[in-house]
C-alpha positions in Angstrom: -37.4 41.1 -35.1 -39.6 42.8 -32.5 -41.2 40.1 -29.9 -44.8 40.4 -28.8 -45.5 40.8 -25.1 -46.6 37.5 -25.1 -43.5 36.2 -26.9 -41.4 38.1 -24.3 -43.6 36.9 -21.3 -43.0 33.2 -22.5 -39.5 33.7 -23.2 -38.7 35.2 -19.6 -40.4 32.2 -18.1 -38.0 29.5 -20.1 -35.0 31.4 -18.8 -36.4 31.6 -15.3 -37.1 28.1 -15.9 -33.7 27.0 -16.8 -31.9 29.3 -14.0 -34.3 28.4 -11.0 -36.0 25.3 -12.0 -39.6 27.0 -11.3 -42.2 25.8 -13.3 -42.7 27.9 -16.7 -46.4 28.2 -15.4 -45.4 29.6 -12.2 -43.9 32.7 -14.1 -46.8 35.2 -14.4 -46.8 38.9 -15.2 -47.9 40.4 -12.0 -45.5 38.1 -9.9 -42.6 39.6 -8.0 -39.2 38.2 -8.8 -37.9 38.3 -5.2 -41.0 38.1 -3.1 -43.2 35.7 -5.5 -40.5 33.6 -7.4 -38.0 33.9 -4.6 -35.1 34.7 -7.1 -31.9 36.0 -5.4 -29.7 38.8 -7.0 -27.2 36.3 -8.5 -29.9 34.5 -10.5 -31.4 37.7 -11.3 -28.3 38.8 -13.1 -28.0 35.6 -14.8 -31.9 35.9 -16.2 -31.1 39.4 -17.3 -27.9 38.7 -19.2 -30.0 35.6 -20.7 -32.8 37.9 -21.8 -30.4 40.0 -23.2 -29.2 37.5 -25.4 -32.7 36.2 -26.2 -34.2 39.2 -27.0 -31.2 41.1 -28.4 -31.5 44.1 -25.9 -29.3 45.6 -23.6 -30.3 46.2 -19.9 -28.1 48.3 -17.9 -27.0 46.9 -14.3 -28.4 50.2 -13.1 -32.0 49.5 -14.6 -32.3 46.1 -13.1 -33.4 47.3 -9.5 -36.3 48.7 -11.4 -37.5 45.2 -12.6 -39.5 44.0 -9.6 -42.3 42.1 -11.1 -42.3 39.8 -14.5 -44.4 42.6 -16.2 -41.9 45.1 -15.4 -39.0 43.3 -17.4 -41.4 42.3 -19.9 -42.4 46.1 -20.7 -38.8 47.2 -20.2 -37.6 44.6 -23.3 -40.3 45.8 -25.4 -39.5 49.3 -25.1 -35.7 48.5 -25.6 -36.7 46.5 -28.6 -38.2 49.5 -30.1 -35.1 51.9 -29.5 
């Protein structure tokens, strides 16, 4: 079952909230994981692993560096679902 863009965004917000304690509402599509949300590389890897489980996709370690904003992650997950 494919998730909509809104469902992916909401799911990522929940994952970020669980990992960092940030409010779900603070995780917006245009926010940078490092600059705006202050997520370090270790937390980012946990978020990626949890996103892989939640959405049934694979995000290779080499691709994580390209996930700068929340929208980058949403787009990546949506493309991976279609593959």
